[in-house]
MDTraj code that builds the backbone (N, CA, C; nanometers):
import mdtraj as md
import numpy as np

residues = "MET SER ARG ILE ILE ARG THR GLU ALA THR PRO ILE LEU ALA LYS ALA VAL GLU TYR HIS GLY PHE ILE TYR THR MET GLY VAL VAL ALA ARG ASP PRO SER GLY ASP ILE THR ALA GLN THR LYS ASP VAL LEU GLU GLN ILE ASP ALA LEU LEU GLU THR HIS GLY THR ASP HIS THR ARG LEU LEU GLN ALA HIS ILE TRP LEU LYS ASN ILE ALA ASP ARG GLU ALA MET ASN THR VAL TRP ALA ALA TRP LEU PRO PRO GLY GLN ALA PRO ALA ARG ALA CYS VAL GLU ALA LYS LEU ALA SER PRO ASP TYR LEU VAL GLU ILE MET ILE THR ALA CYS ARG".split()
xyz = np.array([
    [11.5903, 13.0010, 2.9895],
    [11.6423, 12.8844, 3.0743],
    [11.6651, 12.9604, 3.2151],
    [11.6465, 12.8883, 3.3150],
    [11.6659, 12.9492, 3.4487],
    [11.8224, 12.9402, 3.4884],
    [11.8698, 13.0240, 3.5512],
    [12.0102, 13.0350, 3.6055],
    [12.0299, 12.9479, 3.7176],
    [12.1348, 12.8680, 3.7269],
    [12.1791, 12.7934, 3.8306],
    [12.3148, 12.8555, 3.8860],
    [12.2996, 12.8827, 4.0155],
    [12.4086, 12.9513, 4.0832],
    [12.4927, 12.8351, 4.1770],
    [12.6218, 12.8178, 4.1425],
    [12.7039, 12.7246, 4.2186],
    [12.7981, 12.8068, 4.2989],
    [12.8043, 12.7718, 4.4433],
    [12.8887, 12.8305, 4.5372],
    [13.0170, 12.7516, 4.5562],
    [13.1357, 12.8142, 4.5215],
    [13.2514, 12.7403, 4.5443],
    [13.2582, 12.6056, 4.4895],
    [13.2344, 12.5970, 4.3581],
    [13.2316, 12.4691, 4.2921],
    [13.3770, 12.4157, 4.2636],
    [13.3831, 12.3001, 4.2887],
    [13.5123, 12.2093, 4.2549],
    [13.4833, 12.1229, 4.1455],
    [13.5698, 12.0383, 4.1057],
    [13.5561, 11.9528, 4.0039],
    [13.4568, 11.8246, 4.0391],
    [13.4291, 11.8182, 4.1808],
    [13.3399, 11.7142, 4.2311],
    [13.2159, 11.7595, 4.2971],
    [13.2160, 11.8802, 4.3537],
    [13.0979, 11.9313, 4.4199],
    [13.1002, 12.0811, 4.4354],
    [12.9786, 12.1383, 4.4624],
    [12.9617, 12.2786, 4.5030],
    [12.9232, 12.2810, 4.6542],
    [12.9649, 12.3934, 4.7122],
    [12.9188, 12.3946, 4.8563],
    [12.7789, 12.4227, 4.8765],
    [12.7143, 12.4872, 4.7696],
    [12.5810, 12.5113, 4.7663],
    [12.5309, 12.5284, 4.6182],
    [12.4091, 12.4973, 4.5837],
    [12.3556, 12.5308, 4.4498],
    [12.2238, 12.5931, 4.4707],
    [12.2012, 12.6975, 4.4042],
    [12.0669, 12.7627, 4.4022],
    [11.9975, 12.7521, 4.2612],
    [11.8780, 12.7310, 4.2785],
    [11.7982, 12.7106, 4.1394],
    [11.6474, 12.7522, 4.1771],
    [11.5959, 12.8552, 4.1067],
    [11.4512, 12.8954, 4.1339],
    [11.4252, 12.9332, 4.2734],
    [11.5336, 12.9929, 4.3450],
    [11.5077, 13.0314, 4.4903],
    [11.5278, 12.9349, 4.5828],
    [11.5574, 12.8059, 4.5486],
    [11.5840, 12.6957, 4.6382],
    [11.7311, 12.6742, 4.6520],
    [11.7757, 12.6532, 4.7802],
    [11.9221, 12.6472, 4.8039],
    [11.9459, 12.5044, 4.8544],
    [12.0377, 12.4372, 4.7953],
    [12.0762, 12.2941, 4.8395],
    [12.2211, 12.3012, 4.8760],
    [12.2421, 12.2617, 4.9993],
    [12.3749, 12.2590, 5.0561],
    [12.4495, 12.1219, 5.0287],
    [12.5761, 12.1197, 5.0255],
    [12.6563, 12.0036, 5.0309],
    [12.6317, 11.9368, 5.1718],
    [12.6758, 11.8172, 5.1915],
    [12.6849, 11.7693, 5.3196],
    [12.7970, 11.8259, 5.3982],
    [12.7560, 11.9002, 5.4976],
    [12.8663, 11.9851, 5.5705],
    [12.9085, 11.9113, 5.6909],
    [13.0486, 11.9101, 5.7026],
    [13.1117, 11.8398, 5.8173],
    [13.1944, 11.9360, 5.8875],
    [13.2421, 11.9185, 6.0154],
    [13.3101, 12.0110, 6.0912],
    [13.4568, 12.0457, 6.0241],
    [13.4864, 12.1581, 6.0383],
    [13.6235, 12.2070, 6.0011],
    [13.7377, 12.1526, 6.0742],
    [13.6936, 12.1337, 6.2041],
    [13.7996, 12.0721, 6.3043],
    [13.7326, 11.9439, 6.3655],
    [13.7601, 11.8304, 6.2997],
    [13.6953, 11.7144, 6.3427],
    [13.7511, 11.6452, 6.4840],
    [13.8352, 11.7260, 6.5532],
    [13.8811, 11.6784, 6.6893],
    [13.7706, 11.7102, 6.7924],
    [13.6709, 11.7765, 6.7700],
    [13.5809, 11.8139, 6.8702],
    [13.4843, 11.7016, 6.9013],
    [13.4048, 11.7094, 7.0136],
    [13.2982, 11.6150, 7.0278],
    [13.1762, 11.6440, 6.9470],
    [13.0764, 11.5736, 6.9624],
    [12.9417, 11.5824, 6.8822],
    [12.8949, 11.7342, 6.8988],
    [12.8989, 11.7825, 7.0140],
    [12.8277, 11.9016, 7.0349],
    [12.9139, 12.0271, 6.9633],
    [13.0519, 12.0118, 6.9705],
    [13.1382, 12.1137, 6.9040],
    [13.1226, 12.0919, 6.7469],
    [13.1258, 11.9719, 6.7076],
    [13.1112, 11.9461, 6.5550],
    [12.9777, 11.9976, 6.5011],
    [12.8741, 11.9729, 6.5832],
    [12.7317, 12.0209, 6.5316],
    [12.7317, 12.1750, 6.5267],
    [12.7804, 12.2347, 6.6267],
    [12.7843, 12.3773, 6.6318],
    [12.8573, 12.4363, 6.5104],
    [12.9788, 12.3754, 6.4802],
    [13.0651, 12.4255, 6.3703],
    [12.9924, 12.4019, 6.2321],
    [12.9213, 12.2911, 6.2255],
    [12.8478, 12.2411, 6.0966],
    [12.7382, 12.3543, 6.0748],
    [12.6654, 12.3910, 6.1772],
    [12.5455, 12.4893, 6.1767],
    [12.5921, 12.6174, 6.1463],
    [12.7201, 12.6582, 6.2088],
    [12.7769, 12.7966, 6.1618],
    [12.8043, 12.8045, 6.0146],
    [12.8618, 12.6891, 5.9571],
    [12.8929, 12.6814, 5.8134],
    [12.7590, 12.6870, 5.7368],
    [12.6639, 12.6226, 5.7750],
    [12.5287, 12.6353, 5.7050],
    [12.4741, 12.7675, 5.7081],
    [12.4829, 12.8327, 5.8263],
    [12.4317, 12.9723, 5.8275],
    [12.5163, 13.0543, 5.7240],
    [12.6440, 13.0454, 5.7238],
    [12.7227, 13.1160, 5.6204],
    [12.6799, 13.0941, 5.4686],
    [12.6642, 12.9646, 5.4355],
    [12.6277, 12.9226, 5.3140],
    [12.4830, 12.9858, 5.2917],
    [12.3871, 12.9853, 5.3652],
    [12.2574, 13.0303, 5.3446],
    [12.2689, 13.1820, 5.3394],
    [12.3427, 13.2503, 5.4113],
    [12.3586, 13.3847, 5.3985],
    [12.4110, 13.4261, 5.2568],
    [12.5140, 13.3649, 5.2115],
    [12.5587, 13.3869, 5.0813],
    [12.4495, 13.3793, 4.9753],
    [12.3460, 13.3107, 4.9948],
    [12.2429, 13.2929, 4.8960],
    [12.1174, 13.3843, 4.9432],
    [12.1355, 13.4776, 5.0321],
    [12.0424, 13.5680, 5.0682],
    [11.9187, 13.5112, 5.1509],
    [11.9528, 13.4052, 5.2321],
    [11.8384, 13.3480, 5.3128],
    [11.9023, 13.3002, 5.4507],
    [11.8318, 13.2389, 5.5353],
    [11.8790, 13.1997, 5.6539],
    [11.7992, 13.0842, 5.7140],
    [11.8345, 13.0286, 5.8316],
    [11.7699, 12.9085, 5.8730],
    [11.6390, 12.9235, 5.9279],
    [11.5651, 13.0342, 5.9029],
    [11.4316, 13.0483, 5.9265],
    [11.3551, 12.9960, 5.7980],
    [11.4326, 12.9658, 5.6826],
    [11.3693, 12.9258, 5.5647],
    [11.3910, 12.7770, 5.5202],
    [11.4355, 12.7005, 5.6222],
    [11.4661, 12.5559, 5.6035],
    [11.3357, 12.4919, 5.5515],
    [11.3631, 12.3860, 5.4500],
    [11.2582, 12.3101, 5.4090],
    [11.2868, 12.1627, 5.4492],
    [11.4066, 12.1212, 5.4290],
    [11.4454, 11.9832, 5.4631],
    [11.5905, 11.9752, 5.5134],
    [11.6180, 11.8708, 5.6032],
    [11.7483, 11.8380, 5.6472],
    [11.7778, 11.6954, 5.6507],
    [11.8912, 11.6606, 5.6031],
    [11.9389, 11.5196, 5.6125],
    [12.0598, 11.5185, 5.7134],
    [12.0568, 11.4447, 5.8118],
    [12.1552, 11.4368, 5.9083],
    [12.2160, 11.3053, 5.9108],
    [12.3511, 11.2861, 5.9103],
    [12.4129, 11.1517, 5.9289],
    [12.5023, 11.1645, 6.0484],
    [12.4930, 11.0689, 6.1318],
    [12.5734, 11.0588, 6.2595],
    [12.6561, 10.9276, 6.2514],
    [12.7827, 10.9472, 6.3053],
    [12.8706, 10.8348, 6.3011],
    [12.8156, 10.7237, 6.3973],
    [12.7566, 10.7845, 6.5038],
    [12.6977, 10.6939, 6.6040],
    [12.5609, 10.7555, 6.6502],
    [12.4620, 10.6728, 6.6236],
    [12.3278, 10.7131, 6.6622],
    [12.3149, 10.7571, 6.8130],
    [12.3958, 10.6983, 6.8878],
    [12.3905, 10.7225, 7.0355],
    [12.4190, 10.8831, 7.0611],
    [12.4769, 10.9472, 6.9651],
    [12.5014, 11.0876, 6.9740],
    [12.3895, 11.1847, 6.9360],
    [12.2663, 11.1127, 6.8880],
    [12.1523, 11.1815, 6.8448],
    [12.1041, 11.2901, 6.9526],
    [12.0914, 11.2517, 7.0815],
    [12.0449, 11.3467, 7.1783],
    [12.1180, 11.4705, 7.1923],
    [12.2556, 11.4498, 7.1949],
    [12.3491, 11.5611, 7.2077],
    [12.3331, 11.6452, 7.0889],
    [12.3414, 11.5947, 6.9665],
    [12.3183, 11.6595, 6.8466],
    [12.1816, 11.7327, 6.8458],
    [12.0793, 11.6715, 6.8868],
    [11.9563, 11.7343, 6.8897],
    [11.9447, 11.8615, 6.9826],
    [12.0233, 11.8489, 7.0791],
    [12.0185, 11.9693, 7.1780],
    [12.0844, 12.0899, 7.1094],
    [12.1819, 12.0744, 7.0353],
    [12.2399, 12.1901, 6.9696],
    [12.1489, 12.2243, 6.8450],
    [12.1013, 12.1313, 6.7795],
    [12.0013, 12.1528, 6.6684],
    [11.8807, 12.2311, 6.7009],
    [11.8181, 12.1911, 6.8149],
    [11.7022, 12.2557, 6.8659],
    [11.7292, 12.3908, 6.9164],
    [11.8375, 12.4178, 6.9756],
    [11.8755, 12.5487, 7.0100],
    [11.8976, 12.6431, 6.8965],
    [11.9413, 12.5922, 6.7840],
    [11.9789, 12.6736, 6.6627],
    [11.8516, 12.6903, 6.5805],
    [11.7480, 12.6101, 6.5797],
    [11.6314, 12.6352, 6.5070],
    [11.5356, 12.7440, 6.5739],
    [11.4951, 12.8356, 6.4861],
    [11.3971, 12.9299, 6.5459],
    [11.2624, 12.8518, 6.5854],
    [11.1962, 12.8946, 6.6884],
    [11.0803, 12.8163, 6.7308],
    [10.9677, 12.8075, 6.6280],
    [10.9306, 12.6825, 6.6049],
    [10.8174, 12.6675, 6.5070],
    [10.8605, 12.6632, 6.3667],
    [10.9969, 12.6489, 6.3498],
    [11.0632, 12.6544, 6.2138],
    [11.1338, 12.5259, 6.1689],
    [11.0994, 12.4296, 6.2389],
    [11.1760, 12.2980, 6.2035],
    [11.1418, 12.2578, 6.0655],
    [11.2384, 12.1890, 5.9966],
    [11.2106, 12.1439, 5.8615],
    [11.1864, 11.9967, 5.8726],
    [11.1375, 11.9417, 5.7431],
    [11.1428, 11.7974, 5.7369],
    [11.2659, 11.7430, 5.7615],
    [11.2901, 11.6320, 5.8356],
    [11.4221, 11.5903, 5.8574],
    [11.4434, 11.4365, 5.8683],
    [11.5547, 11.3926, 5.8416],
    [11.5948, 11.2424, 5.8544],
    [11.7225, 11.2490, 5.9342],
    [11.7441, 11.1534, 6.0099],
    [11.8557, 11.1532, 6.0939],
    [11.8981, 10.9982, 6.1036],
    [12.0141, 10.9577, 6.0625],
    [12.0416, 10.8163, 6.0531],
    [12.1926, 10.8014, 6.0798],
    [12.2179, 10.6839, 6.1189],
    [12.3728, 10.6423, 6.1535],
    [12.4275, 10.6025, 6.0188],
    [12.5509, 10.6492, 5.9994],
    [12.6118, 10.6152, 5.8816],
    [12.7664, 10.6149, 5.8896],
    [12.8368, 10.5486, 5.7952],
    [12.9814, 10.5591, 5.7916],
    [13.0181, 10.6781, 5.7065],
    [13.0811, 10.7702, 5.7814],
    [13.1188, 10.8987, 5.7216],
    [13.2495, 10.8989, 5.6439],
    [13.2902, 11.0153, 5.5639],
    [13.3994, 10.9953, 5.4913],
    [13.5367, 10.9793, 5.5603],
    [13.5264, 11.0319, 5.6853],
    [13.6489, 11.0212, 5.7644],
    [13.6008, 10.9617, 5.9150],
    [13.6813, 10.8759, 5.9873],
    [13.6316, 10.8256, 6.1188],
    [13.6390, 10.9445, 6.2065],
    [13.6964, 11.0502, 6.1850],
    [13.6986, 11.1743, 6.2784],
    [13.5608, 11.2527, 6.2786],
    [13.4912, 11.2366, 6.1622],
    [13.3664, 11.3218, 6.1513],
    [13.2520, 11.2394, 6.2492],
    [13.1917, 11.3189, 6.3179],
    [13.0802, 11.2716, 6.3930],
    [12.9460, 11.2978, 6.3390],
    [12.9356, 11.4026, 6.2641],
    [12.8056, 11.4434, 6.2072],
    [12.8249, 11.5116, 6.0746],
    [12.7246, 11.4876, 5.9866],
    [12.7244, 11.5606, 5.8513],
    [12.5704, 11.6118, 5.8271],
    [12.5599, 11.7215, 5.7981],
    [12.4187, 11.7762, 5.7632],
    [12.4188, 11.8346, 5.6328],
    [12.3057, 11.8113, 5.5643],
    [12.2709, 11.8711, 5.4238],
    [12.1388, 11.9337, 5.4306],
    [12.1217, 12.0547, 5.3912],
    [12.0088, 12.1330, 5.4086],
    [11.9463, 12.1743, 5.2644],
    [11.8262, 12.1815, 5.2595],
    [11.7439, 12.2516, 5.1537],
    [11.6761, 12.3628, 5.2161],
    [11.6760, 12.4890, 5.1584],
    [11.6200, 12.5978, 5.2008],
    [11.5687, 12.6827, 5.0896],
    [11.4909, 12.7849, 5.1086],
    [11.4425, 12.8667, 5.0073],
    [11.4653, 13.0140, 5.0490],
    [11.4590, 13.1001, 4.9569],
    [11.4753, 13.2491, 4.9800],
    [11.3598, 13.3105, 5.0588],
])
top = md.Topology()
chain = top.add_chain()
for i, resn in enumerate(residues, 1):
    res = top.add_residue(resn, chain, resSeq=i)
    for name in ("N", "CA", "C"):
        top.add_atom(name, md.element.get_by_symbol(name[0]), res)
traj = md.Trajectory(xyz[None], top)
């Protein structure tokens, strides 16, 4: 049976799960939700970098991203940070939608699937 690795698992979720060299992150939100969309997006991507590094990979190995925005009007500002973070030519398949997030202070939530 293949091993499943769960990073910082709690009773309701793990920050990341690895199986067969694929890494699935939780929906990551800003640690400090008082910032604007740019600050929150930068923080979320820093956290994703750390999760991927824990599993021996990085954002050059992204396969898929799910992005939820509190307000779809923030898409352009979020995309500016997102595009600067992505290595050229390494964009994953992606969805980006407006959604009601867990706290009204959260402006963005991102979930990543990557591989080693």
